[in-house]
LOKOL-552525 format. One record per residue (C-alpha): x, y, z; residue number from 1. Coordinates in Angstrom, 3 decimals. Example, Ala and Ser with C-alpha at 12.3 -4.5 7.8 and 13.67 -1.06 7.14 Angstrom:
+----------+----------+----------+-----+
|       xx |       yy |       zz |   k |
+----------+----------+----------+-----+
|   12.300 |   -4.500 |    7.800 |   1 |
|   13.670 |   -1.060 |    7.140 |   2 |
+----------+----------+----------+-----+
//
This chain:
+----------+----------+----------+-----+
|       xx |       yy |       zz |   k |
+----------+----------+----------+-----+
|   15.227 |  -16.104 |   14.132 |   1 |
|   15.034 |  -13.048 |   11.406 |   2 |
|   11.316 |  -11.969 |   11.067 |   3 |
|   10.449 |   -9.866 |    7.640 |   4 |
|    7.462 |   -8.169 |    8.203 |   5 |
|    6.013 |   -6.135 |    5.531 |   6 |
|    2.551 |   -4.873 |    4.198 |   7 |
|    1.355 |   -7.065 |    1.404 |   8 |
|    0.653 |   -4.414 |   -1.278 |   9 |
|    3.050 |   -3.454 |   -3.977 |  10 |
|    5.264 |   -0.993 |   -1.709 |  11 |
|    5.709 |   -3.541 |    0.961 |  12 |
|    6.482 |   -6.239 |   -1.209 |  13 |
|    8.881 |   -4.786 |   -3.618 |  14 |
|   10.587 |   -3.047 |   -0.808 |  15 |
|   11.632 |   -6.413 |    0.648 |  16 |
|   11.942 |   -7.737 |   -2.907 |  17 |
|   14.991 |   -5.038 |   -3.084 |  18 |
|   16.373 |   -5.907 |   -0.159 |  19 |
|   16.070 |   -9.791 |   -0.674 |  20 |
|   17.595 |   -9.953 |   -3.997 |  21 |
|   20.464 |   -7.600 |   -2.452 |  22 |
|   20.846 |   -9.854 |    0.672 |  23 |
|   19.190 |  -12.924 |    0.769 |  24 |
|   18.297 |  -14.359 |    4.484 |  25 |
|   16.176 |  -17.017 |    5.827 |  26 |
|   13.385 |  -15.337 |    7.090 |  27 |
|   10.088 |  -16.075 |    8.499 |  28 |
|    7.723 |  -13.692 |    6.829 |  29 |
|    4.960 |  -11.655 |    8.376 |  30 |
|    2.156 |   -9.983 |    6.211 |  31 |
|   -1.436 |  -10.057 |    5.365 |  32 |
|   -3.928 |   -7.922 |    3.526 |  33 |
|   -3.049 |   -4.157 |    2.599 |  34 |
|   -4.992 |   -3.111 |    6.152 |  35 |
|   -3.413 |   -5.398 |    7.981 |  36 |
|   -0.835 |   -3.136 |    9.484 |  37 |
|   -0.384 |   -4.177 |   13.124 |  38 |
|    1.761 |   -6.978 |   12.680 |  39 |
|    4.628 |   -6.417 |   14.854 |  40 |
|    2.524 |   -7.787 |   18.076 |  41 |
|    1.434 |  -10.896 |   16.393 |  42 |
|    5.380 |  -11.808 |   16.675 |  43 |
|    6.937 |  -13.987 |   19.539 |  44 |
|    9.959 |  -12.768 |   20.070 |  45 |
|   13.299 |  -13.516 |   21.965 |  46 |
|   16.558 |  -11.700 |   23.075 |  47 |
|   18.725 |  -11.837 |   19.660 |  48 |
|   16.023 |  -12.036 |   17.032 |  49 |
|   15.818 |   -9.572 |   14.231 |  50 |
|   13.157 |   -7.868 |   12.505 |  51 |
|   13.126 |   -5.919 |    9.302 |  52 |
|    9.552 |   -3.865 |    9.061 |  53 |
|    8.396 |   -2.245 |    5.894 |  54 |
|    5.709 |   -0.070 |    5.081 |  55 |
|    3.815 |   -0.383 |    8.357 |  56 |
|    3.058 |    2.439 |    9.861 |  57 |
|    5.672 |    2.683 |   13.276 |  58 |
|    2.532 |    4.736 |   15.040 |  59 |
|    0.483 |    1.751 |   14.808 |  60 |
|    2.860 |   -0.759 |   15.588 |  61 |
|    4.578 |    1.228 |   18.485 |  62 |
|    3.436 |   -1.391 |   21.074 |  63 |
|    5.115 |   -4.166 |   19.657 |  64 |
|    7.886 |   -2.190 |   18.387 |  65 |
|    8.654 |   -1.261 |   22.067 |  66 |
|    8.268 |   -4.782 |   23.175 |  67 |
|   10.990 |   -5.521 |   20.608 |  68 |
|   13.465 |   -3.181 |   21.639 |  69 |
|   12.824 |   -3.883 |   25.359 |  70 |
|   13.243 |   -7.678 |   24.582 |  71 |
|   16.569 |   -7.102 |   23.065 |  72 |
|   15.647 |   -7.503 |   19.544 |  73 |
|   17.267 |   -5.317 |   16.512 |  74 |
|   14.612 |   -3.744 |   14.356 |  75 |
|   15.449 |   -2.240 |   10.762 |  76 |
|   12.473 |    0.054 |   10.081 |  77 |
|   11.475 |    1.932 |    7.031 |  78 |
|    8.172 |    3.546 |    5.741 |  79 |
|    6.436 |    6.739 |    4.831 |  80 |
|    3.669 |    6.794 |    7.048 |  81 |
|    2.660 |    8.787 |   10.231 |  82 |
|    5.258 |    7.143 |   12.415 |  83 |
|    4.504 |    9.302 |   16.068 |  84 |
|    7.561 |    9.791 |   18.303 |  85 |
|    9.977 |    7.416 |   17.161 |  86 |
|   11.856 |    5.572 |   20.017 |  87 |
|   15.799 |    6.182 |   20.776 |  88 |
|   17.403 |    2.949 |   21.196 |  89 |
|   20.962 |    1.577 |   20.046 |  90 |
|   18.729 |   -1.809 |   18.722 |  91 |
|   16.779 |    0.524 |   16.456 |  92 |
|   17.762 |    1.628 |   12.756 |  93 |
|   14.878 |    3.552 |   11.365 |  94 |
|   14.437 |    5.012 |    8.193 |  95 |
|   11.337 |    7.433 |    8.301 |  96 |
|   10.350 |    9.545 |    5.812 |  97 |
|    6.866 |   11.003 |    5.465 |  98 |
|    7.170 |   13.137 |    2.221 |  99 |
|    3.880 |   12.761 |    0.105 | 100 |
|    6.141 |   11.896 |   -3.025 | 101 |
|    7.890 |    8.628 |   -1.606 | 102 |
|    7.301 |    5.233 |   -0.787 | 103 |
|    8.872 |    2.776 |    1.150 | 104 |
|   10.374 |    0.629 |   -2.057 | 105 |
|   12.000 |    4.371 |   -2.918 | 106 |
|   13.574 |    4.741 |    0.638 | 107 |
|   15.311 |    0.919 |    0.215 | 108 |
|   16.178 |    1.981 |   -3.524 | 109 |
|   17.986 |    4.609 |   -1.951 | 110 |
|   20.031 |    2.644 |    0.720 | 111 |
|   20.698 |    0.256 |   -1.749 | 112 |
|   21.783 |    2.999 |   -4.576 | 113 |
|   19.499 |    2.065 |   -6.789 | 114 |
|   20.545 |   -1.229 |   -7.584 | 115 |
|   17.110 |   -2.725 |   -8.460 | 116 |
|   15.691 |    0.421 |   -9.570 | 117 |
|   13.288 |   -0.463 |  -12.256 | 118 |
|   11.940 |   -2.964 |   -9.076 | 119 |
|   11.761 |    0.996 |   -7.183 | 120 |
|    9.959 |    2.374 |   -9.988 | 121 |
|    7.238 |   -0.238 |  -10.290 | 122 |
|    6.341 |    0.051 |   -6.482 | 123 |
|    5.882 |    3.632 |   -7.065 | 124 |
|    3.435 |    3.467 |   -9.647 | 125 |
|    1.884 |    0.524 |   -7.614 | 126 |
|    1.596 |    3.343 |   -4.545 | 127 |
|    0.198 |    5.817 |   -7.299 | 128 |
|    2.890 |    8.121 |   -7.147 | 129 |
|    2.380 |    8.261 |  -10.825 | 130 |
|    4.402 |   11.989 |  -11.508 | 131 |
|    7.316 |   10.704 |   -9.489 | 132 |
|    7.374 |    7.296 |  -10.942 | 133 |
|    7.164 |    9.031 |  -14.675 | 134 |
|   10.114 |   11.187 |  -13.140 | 135 |
|   12.532 |    8.471 |  -12.255 | 136 |
|   11.753 |    6.790 |  -15.363 | 137 |
|   12.511 |    9.341 |  -17.381 | 138 |
|   15.623 |    9.494 |  -15.779 | 139 |
|   16.486 |    5.796 |  -16.361 | 140 |
|   15.975 |    6.124 |  -19.615 | 141 |
|   13.110 |    3.996 |  -20.075 | 142 |
|   10.893 |    4.161 |  -23.234 | 143 |
|    7.130 |    4.921 |  -22.766 | 144 |
|    6.495 |    1.536 |  -22.991 | 145 |
|    8.343 |    0.339 |  -20.637 | 146 |
|    6.827 |    2.608 |  -18.401 | 147 |
|    3.482 |    1.394 |  -19.229 | 148 |
|    4.635 |   -1.997 |  -18.538 | 149 |
|    5.884 |   -1.344 |  -14.731 | 150 |
|    2.985 |    1.081 |  -14.461 | 151 |
|    0.670 |   -2.038 |  -14.941 | 152 |
|    2.964 |   -4.620 |  -13.184 | 153 |
|    2.865 |   -2.224 |  -10.194 | 154 |
|   -0.938 |   -1.486 |  -10.104 | 155 |
|   -1.367 |   -5.485 |  -10.272 | 156 |
|    0.546 |   -6.404 |   -7.276 | 157 |
|   -0.996 |   -3.608 |   -5.464 | 158 |
|   -4.407 |   -4.808 |   -6.713 | 159 |
|   -3.693 |   -8.187 |   -5.162 | 160 |
|   -2.979 |   -6.600 |   -1.665 | 161 |
|   -6.903 |   -5.389 |   -1.218 | 162 |
|   -9.408 |   -7.665 |    0.611 | 163 |
|  -10.918 |   -8.385 |    3.902 | 164 |
|   -9.118 |  -11.723 |    4.275 | 165 |
|   -6.755 |  -13.561 |    2.621 | 166 |
|   -9.263 |  -15.680 |    0.842 | 167 |
|  -10.443 |  -12.522 |   -1.196 | 168 |
|   -6.667 |  -12.191 |   -2.388 | 169 |
|   -5.513 |  -14.161 |   -5.255 | 170 |
|   -2.019 |  -14.471 |   -4.207 | 171 |
|   -1.378 |  -14.453 |   -0.314 | 172 |
|    1.066 |  -11.807 |   -0.312 | 173 |
|    3.897 |  -13.995 |    1.060 | 174 |
|    3.322 |  -16.269 |   -1.726 | 175 |
|    3.430 |  -13.228 |   -4.134 | 176 |
|    7.027 |  -12.485 |   -2.551 | 177 |
|    8.190 |  -15.753 |   -2.907 | 178 |
|    7.297 |  -16.077 |   -6.604 | 179 |
|    8.476 |  -12.482 |   -7.267 | 180 |
|   12.330 |  -13.211 |   -5.877 | 181 |
|   12.837 |  -15.459 |   -8.777 | 182 |
|   13.175 |  -12.339 |  -11.026 | 183 |
|   15.802 |   -9.609 |  -10.440 | 184 |
|   13.684 |   -7.299 |  -12.763 | 185 |
|   10.228 |   -6.586 |  -13.739 | 186 |
|   10.832 |   -7.099 |  -17.505 | 187 |
|   11.538 |  -10.397 |  -16.696 | 188 |
|    8.167 |  -10.565 |  -14.928 | 189 |
|    6.269 |   -9.784 |  -17.851 | 190 |
|    8.107 |  -11.558 |  -19.688 | 191 |
|    7.292 |  -14.738 |  -18.248 | 192 |
|    3.811 |  -16.104 |  -19.481 | 193 |
|    3.773 |  -18.349 |  -16.470 | 194 |
|    4.138 |  -15.325 |  -13.756 | 195 |
|    1.738 |  -13.934 |  -11.577 | 196 |
|    1.717 |  -11.042 |  -13.641 | 197 |
|   -0.590 |  -12.755 |  -16.430 | 198 |
|   -2.897 |  -13.986 |  -13.550 | 199 |
|   -3.370 |  -10.875 |  -12.157 | 200 |
|   -3.812 |   -9.026 |  -15.277 | 201 |
|   -7.028 |  -11.003 |  -16.644 | 202 |
|   -8.427 |  -11.294 |  -12.791 | 203 |
|   -8.114 |   -6.822 |  -12.338 | 204 |
|   -9.590 |   -6.388 |  -16.063 | 205 |
|  -12.452 |   -8.506 |  -14.662 | 206 |
|  -13.073 |   -6.978 |  -11.143 | 207 |
|  -12.340 |   -3.142 |  -12.962 | 208 |
|  -15.176 |   -3.680 |  -15.404 | 209 |
|  -17.753 |   -4.257 |  -12.740 | 210 |
|  -16.583 |   -1.458 |  -10.619 | 211 |
|  -16.493 |    0.714 |  -13.799 | 212 |
|  -20.168 |   -0.161 |  -14.179 | 213 |
|  -21.114 |    1.556 |  -10.820 | 214 |
|  -22.652 |    5.280 |  -10.678 | 215 |
|  -21.637 |    7.577 |   -8.027 | 216 |
|  -23.377 |    7.513 |   -5.143 | 217 |
|  -22.391 |   11.522 |   -4.454 | 218 |
|  -20.657 |   14.225 |   -6.515 | 219 |
|  -19.738 |   17.341 |   -6.255 | 220 |
|  -17.265 |   19.669 |   -7.296 | 221 |
|  -14.876 |   18.367 |   -4.521 | 222 |
|  -15.538 |   14.851 |   -3.941 | 223 |
|  -16.927 |   11.875 |   -5.545 | 224 |
|  -18.004 |    8.773 |   -3.469 | 225 |
|  -18.804 |    5.653 |   -5.120 | 226 |
|  -20.373 |    2.480 |   -3.008 | 227 |
|  -19.228 |   -1.319 |   -4.115 | 228 |
|  -21.134 |   -4.007 |   -2.957 | 229 |
|  -20.332 |   -6.649 |   -0.196 | 230 |
|  -18.388 |   -8.794 |   -2.672 | 231 |
|  -15.139 |  -10.220 |   -2.981 | 232 |
|  -14.361 |   -8.394 |   -6.113 | 233 |
|  -15.211 |   -5.368 |   -4.639 | 234 |
|  -12.616 |   -5.653 |   -1.637 | 235 |
|   -9.983 |   -6.725 |   -4.723 | 236 |
|  -10.673 |   -3.694 |   -6.560 | 237 |
|  -11.498 |   -0.689 |   -4.047 | 238 |
|   -7.875 |    0.539 |   -3.712 | 239 |
|   -6.451 |    0.463 |   -7.353 | 240 |
|  -10.096 |    1.854 |   -8.372 | 241 |
|   -9.659 |    4.650 |   -5.866 | 242 |
|   -6.478 |    5.207 |   -7.832 | 243 |
|   -7.913 |    4.971 |  -11.243 | 244 |
|  -10.645 |    8.038 |  -10.088 | 245 |
|   -8.015 |    9.978 |   -8.874 | 246 |
|   -5.868 |    9.763 |  -11.794 | 247 |
|   -8.963 |   10.810 |  -14.218 | 248 |
|  -10.187 |   13.770 |  -12.024 | 249 |
|   -6.950 |   14.752 |  -10.350 | 250 |
|   -8.387 |   18.077 |   -8.743 | 251 |
|  -11.478 |   15.673 |   -6.833 | 252 |
|  -11.061 |   13.842 |   -3.671 | 253 |
|  -12.347 |   10.308 |   -3.794 | 254 |
|  -13.857 |    8.108 |   -1.443 | 255 |
|  -14.684 |    4.327 |   -2.594 | 256 |
|  -17.202 |    2.538 |   -0.003 | 257 |
|  -17.225 |   -1.107 |    0.063 | 258 |
|  -20.408 |   -2.782 |    2.055 | 259 |
|  -19.004 |   -5.258 |    4.955 | 260 |
|  -21.152 |   -8.235 |    6.314 | 261 |
|  -21.823 |   -6.672 |    9.399 | 262 |
|  -23.255 |   -3.216 |    7.317 | 263 |
|  -20.474 |   -0.928 |    7.732 | 264 |
|  -18.413 |    0.651 |    5.331 | 265 |
|  -14.887 |   -0.150 |    4.226 | 266 |
|  -13.821 |    3.298 |    2.909 | 267 |
|  -10.460 |    4.204 |    0.526 | 268 |
|  -10.294 |    7.847 |    0.501 | 269 |
|   -7.480 |    9.259 |   -2.011 | 270 |
|   -7.051 |   13.264 |   -1.738 | 271 |
|   -6.521 |   15.321 |   -4.862 | 272 |
|   -3.738 |   14.672 |   -6.587 | 273 |
|   -3.226 |   18.378 |   -6.978 | 274 |
|   -3.657 |   18.920 |   -3.718 | 275 |
|   -1.764 |   15.377 |   -1.550 | 276 |
|   -2.770 |   16.239 |    1.918 | 277 |
|   -5.031 |   15.681 |    4.238 | 278 |
|   -6.434 |   12.085 |    3.868 | 279 |
|   -4.795 |   10.679 |    6.825 | 280 |
|   -6.075 |   13.255 |    9.025 | 281 |
|   -9.633 |   13.145 |    7.768 | 282 |
|   -9.968 |    9.537 |    8.461 | 283 |
|   -7.922 |    9.726 |   11.627 | 284 |
|  -11.190 |   11.416 |   12.554 | 285 |
|  -13.170 |    8.146 |   12.794 | 286 |
|  -12.566 |    5.250 |   15.160 | 287 |
|  -10.829 |    2.577 |   13.022 | 288 |
|   -9.008 |    5.248 |   10.087 | 289 |
|   -5.697 |    6.180 |    9.545 | 290 |
|   -3.545 |    6.475 |    6.527 | 291 |
|   -0.848 |    9.287 |    4.904 | 292 |
|   -1.909 |   12.467 |    3.332 | 293 |
|   -2.378 |   11.257 |   -0.023 | 294 |
|   -4.303 |    7.977 |    0.647 | 295 |
|   -6.163 |    6.682 |    3.584 | 296 |
|   -9.000 |    4.772 |    4.901 | 297 |
|  -11.638 |    3.701 |    7.603 | 298 |
|  -12.013 |   -0.104 |    8.383 | 299 |
|  -15.577 |    0.108 |    9.904 | 300 |
|  -17.489 |    2.970 |    9.088 | 301 |
|  -20.971 |    3.016 |   10.439 | 302 |
|  -23.189 |    4.174 |    7.782 | 303 |
|  -24.990 |    7.045 |    9.934 | 304 |
|  -21.457 |    8.706 |    9.904 | 305 |
|  -21.284 |    8.752 |    6.158 | 306 |
|  -22.630 |   12.378 |    5.760 | 307 |
|  -20.057 |   13.081 |    8.551 | 308 |
|  -17.455 |   12.108 |    6.669 | 309 |
|  -18.605 |   13.741 |    3.675 | 310 |
|  -19.191 |   17.113 |    5.078 | 311 |
|  -15.644 |   16.850 |    6.483 | 312 |
|  -13.658 |   15.827 |    3.023 | 313 |
|  -15.706 |   18.882 |    1.393 | 314 |
|  -14.799 |   20.866 |    4.390 | 315 |
|  -11.013 |   20.101 |    4.223 | 316 |
|  -10.504 |   20.495 |    0.537 | 317 |
|  -13.259 |   23.108 |   -0.506 | 318 |
+----------+----------+----------+-----+
//
């Protein structure tokens, strides 16, 4: 069997989209909400199986990866998150790039020699690599209107990935991937009135309006903290809302807190766009935290630890 294992956000979906547009393959799709990243350990593998793993931290999946390799499973792995010590194996084809200005879809774009370049640019916009995406779009000769369209589509696909459970999402990421696979170019998605783009656009506008009505819980020169209630819209909008805040105030860090049913917080942290480092290190100090330099999160932060988190963020960026 072949397994396509991918993060349920814009980068993971579009990375796989490029690969399967280039090389269609019967596969079992394994994905989940954006924060569901320990996916390899869910597989029941046999010698001779193959895996494509995209946009999930190798470090967080090291146990499952080692089991796969020891079981005689060939693994293609592309990612831009913390990798840890990459195993040495003839069965592993790893493409890891930790540069803060790249994403998995851009790694795949290079491997495919830009065959579906507009999709890769869309993913970069969705992963909030706005400057990089603008640069690539300009090089590709896209107009300002086309850049705006790809930015919106990338943001909407990314927005769909956020939630505590699949039921929080408008589309299961596997379903969204399959629907997008019908389009070899993102502009075709936008032009099709029956595509997921139009469903997500309306839902996004409703959720964002609610988030924008929330006042800051904490605000300083270095950090803005915003708390959203324990509601499905909060879980859906938290990540892209954090990206919006980061773009509005690029010299400040931003933390979006979403209250969980058990009273803890889910945290989405964005490093200042003018200093895209440290977010992953800060969140990794907490038991359920992790991520990359520019954007990271904590799945369950006890409210008693909030002051510690704020102090850690402020100390880092001061």
